[in-house]
N, C-alpha and C positions, 0 to 999 in steps of 0.2 A: 284125802288119801286114806285108803283102808289100812287097818292095823298090819295086815300082811305086807303091803307095799312099804309101809314105814319101817317095818322090821328089816326088810331086804335092803332098804336105803342105808340104814344104820350099819349093817354088816359090811356093805361095800365101802363105806366111808372109813370104818376102822381098818379094813384091809389095806386101803391105799395109804393111810397115814403111817401104818407100821412099817411100810417099805421105804419110807424116806429116811435119810440119815439124821441122827440126833446130835446136835451140837454138844460138845463135851466141855465142861468148865475146867477139866483137867488138862486139856490140850489147847483150847482156844486162847486163853489168857495167861497160861503159865509160861514163865520165861524159859528159853531154851537152855539146856545144860551146857555149861562152859567146860570144855575139855582142855586141860593144860598140855601144851606141847612139850613141857618138861617132865611130865609124868613118866616114870620108868616103864619100859616095855616089858611085857611078860617074857620070862626067860625060861629056857629048859633047865630042869634041875641038874642035868648032866654037865652043862657048860653055860657060862655067861659071856662067852666070847663069840664074836662074829667070825664066820668063815672068810678067809681072804678072798678078795674079788678085785676086779679091775677098778681102780679109783676113778671117779668122775672128775671132770675138770674143776679146778678151784675157782670159786666165785671171785669176780673182780672187785666186789664191794665189801667193805669191812662189815662183818656180820654182827648182829645182835647188840649194837651200840646205837641207841636211838633216843629221841627226846620223848619223855612222857610228862605231861603237864602236872601229874600228881607226884612226881619224884623230882627232888631238887638237883640230883646229879646224874649225868649220863653214865659215868663209870667212876669207880674208885679203886685205888691200889690197896691191897690188903696183904699184910704180912702176919700170918698166924703164929706168933711166938708169945710166950708168957713174959711178963715184965722182967723176969730174971734171965731171959733168953732160953729157957727150957721149952720143951715141946708141949703144947696144950693137948688135952684129950678131945675126943670127938664131941663130947657134950659141950665143952667150952666153945669149940669152933661153931657148932650148931647154934648156940645161943647168940654168938656175935653175928653170924650170918643172918639169922632171923631178924635181928635188930637192923642190920645194914640193908636188908631187902626192902625196908620201908623208906629208904633214902636213895637207892639206886637199883638198876636192873643188871648191872655188869660189874664184875670185879676182876682186877688184874693181879695175878700171882707172879712171883719172881723165880720160884724154885719148886722142887718136889720134896725137899728134905723135911724132916720131922713128920713124915707121912702127910704133909699138908695138902698135896693134891688129892690124895685118896680121901682124907678126912673132909675136905671141902666138898668134893663130889658126893660123898656119902651123906653129908649133912643136907645138901641141897636136894638130893634124890629122896631121902627118907622123910624129909619134912615138906616136900613139894614146894620148895621156895622158888619164887619167880626170878631166878638169877642165872646169868650165863657166866662161864668162867673163861678168862683169857689166860691160858696157862703160860708158865715160864720155865725155861731151862737155865739153870745157874751155870754160867761158863767162866766165872771169875776165879775158880779154884782148880783150873786145869782141864785138859781134854778128857781125862779118864772119868772125872765126876760128871762132866757134861754128857758124855756118851751113856753113862749109867742113868742119868736123869731122862735122857731121850727114850731109853727102854722102858722106864717107869711110865712116861707119858703114853707111849704106844699101848702098853698093857692096859692102862686106865681107859684109853679111848676105845679099846676093843670090847669093853664091858657094855652090854646093851643098856644097862641102867644109866650109864654116864655118857653115852655117845652123842646124845642130843644136847648135853649141857656144855661140853667143851666147844668153844667158838673158834679159837685159833691158838697159836703158840708163838711166843717170842723166844728165840734162841740167843740168850745173852742179854745183858743190860749194861750199856756203856763200857764194854770191855775194851773196845778200841780206844776210846777216850782215856781210859785209865791205864793204857799200855799193857794190858794183860794178855791180849791176843792180837795177832795181825788181822788185817782185813781178809786176807786169803784164808786164814784159819777159821774165821767166822763164817765166811761163805761156804767153806767145806762142811762145817757143822750144820748150816742151813740145808745144804744138799743131802747130807746124811739123814737128817730128820725127815725131809720130804720122801726120800727113798724108803725109809723104814715104815712111815705111815702109809705110803702107797702100796707097799708089799702086804700090809695088813688090811688093805681095802678101805683105808680111811682118807678122806679128803677134807682137810681144813687148811686155811692159809698159814704159811710159815714165813717168818721174817725175823729180823733182829731189831733191837731198840737201841738207838744211839742219841747222843746230843746232836743237835742239828748241824753243828760245825763239822761233825765227823761222818755225816751221811753223804757219801759220794754217789756218783752215777753208777759206778761199778757195783757198789754195795746194794744200791736200790734195785739194780737189775736182777739181783739174786733173791729179792724179797717179793712176796705176793702182795704185800701192802707196805706202806712206808709209815713207820712209827718213830717219832722223835720226842725226846724229853726236852722241854723248854722251861728252865727254871731261872727266872729273871732276878731272883734274890741274890744271885751271884754276880750280877752286872755291876761294874764299877761306875758306870755313867748314869747312876740313878738320879731322877729329878722328882718323880712323884709316883704314887701307887697307880694312878690311871695311865701314866705314860708307860709304866712297866707292863701293865695289862695289854696295852696297845702293841708293845713290842713283841708279845707272844704271837700275835696274829701276823705281824709284819714278817717275822722269822718263818712262820709256817708257810706264808705265801711264797717266800723265797725258795723254800724246799719244793713246793709245788711246781714252780716255774723253772727251777734250775736242775733238779735231779729226779723228780718223780716220774717223768715221762708218761703222764696220764694215769698213773696208779693212784688209788685212794690214799689219802694221808690222814693220820690220826696223831694226837698228842698223847704220848705215853705217860708223861708226868707233867703236872703243872700245879703250883701251889705257893703258899706263903706261910712262914712260921708265926706262931703267936708268942714266941719268946726268942731271945738271943739277938746277937748283933753281928753284922758282917759289913765292914767298911761303912759306907754312908747309910746302909739300910738297917732298920731296927724292927725286929719281930715284936709284934704286940697284938692283943686281941682286936684292937681297933683297926690296925693295918691289915690283919688277916681277913677280918670281916669285910672290909672295903674291897680288898683284892678279889676274894672269892665271889662276892656278889656281882662285882663288875665283870669278872671273867665269865661266869656262867650265863649272864645275860648276853654278853657279846657273842659267846659261843652258840647260844641258842639262835640268836638273830642271824648268825653267819652259817649256821648248819655245820659247825665243826665238832666232830666226835673227839672225846678226850677221856682221860682218867685223872681225876683230881688226886693229888698227892698230899695226904694219904688218909685212909679211913681213921686209923687210931694212932695216938701218940706212940712214937718208937722208943719208949723208955728202956727197951731191951738192948738198945745200941750203947752198951757200956763203953765209956771212954770217948764217945762222939760229942760234938759240940751241943750246946743247949738248943740251938736252932735246929740242928739235924734231928733232934728228938721231939721237936715241937711243931711239926707240920700237921698233926692230926686234926681232923674236923671234930673228932670226939676224943675224950680222954679214956683212960683204961676202964673207967666205970661206966662207959658208954653215955656220958653226959656231954652235950655239945660244948666245945670251947668257944664257939662264936654263934651268932645268930644264923640259923640255917637259911640259906638264900631262898627267895621266893621267885619262881619263874613267872608268876602272874603279874609281877611288878615290872618285868622287863619291857 
């Protein structure tokens, strides 16, 4: 081959190779970026509220309460009060929720007082915590307060930064059981909440939470999902920790078959104290550990969604029994009261 021919061959080879795509080590092997669904949406400086629109149909499934092998609890109840009953600041709430987010993906609130709903949502949003909030309307102190709290909920849900964090809302907690409101009054509050949310273009499940013995077909028909508290520590026919755990699921099955009419069912409270005594049942670290471990395993194997009662010891409940203050999985210093259950051993 002449030098001229060789030169032409080299030029052609270089031209063809430059037109081929070059694999990039920046894209070929780099992990894809994970975008959190809980990250706040960009909002206009003029307004953080969404414009009212026609609300879509409410999902028939309980949202955002699911099993994650890395987290020991599906959901936990959380009452953000200081030990003396005063209201914690945002920093305290954020610190507690950051800790709890390592143990659950869902928290249940009971009220909006003490700015707790606003603080909880702000803490989750500002710190990008992987938590969903199951809001609560406190209806145990009259209809006026309940309606005020409904308005607080609607305003919070309209905030673009929080709209994807609020999963659903319980209107009242055991108010029929405690003879504080009638069933008709509770149903009216549920309907009011639905109407106000719908008018604001917000679609989340609305329901009430009752003990299972007070959940009737009529009440269940008004709810988007069925949530019942099942606390077997109050049972007088106690025989063993395991039988008490089994009773939780027997009672939930009864709700499913007798009143739910196909609607999804969830346990709003379930737990056991680590101190105190009630009849034949004794709260202790050993009993709480056994109860919680047995329950979370059976719930996982049965696919039952729940909120364990409760995240922190309720030392703020001045005048309440020792047992009532001692359901916390963690004490006020965020130290576990019991061995944290392992789902891998279920």
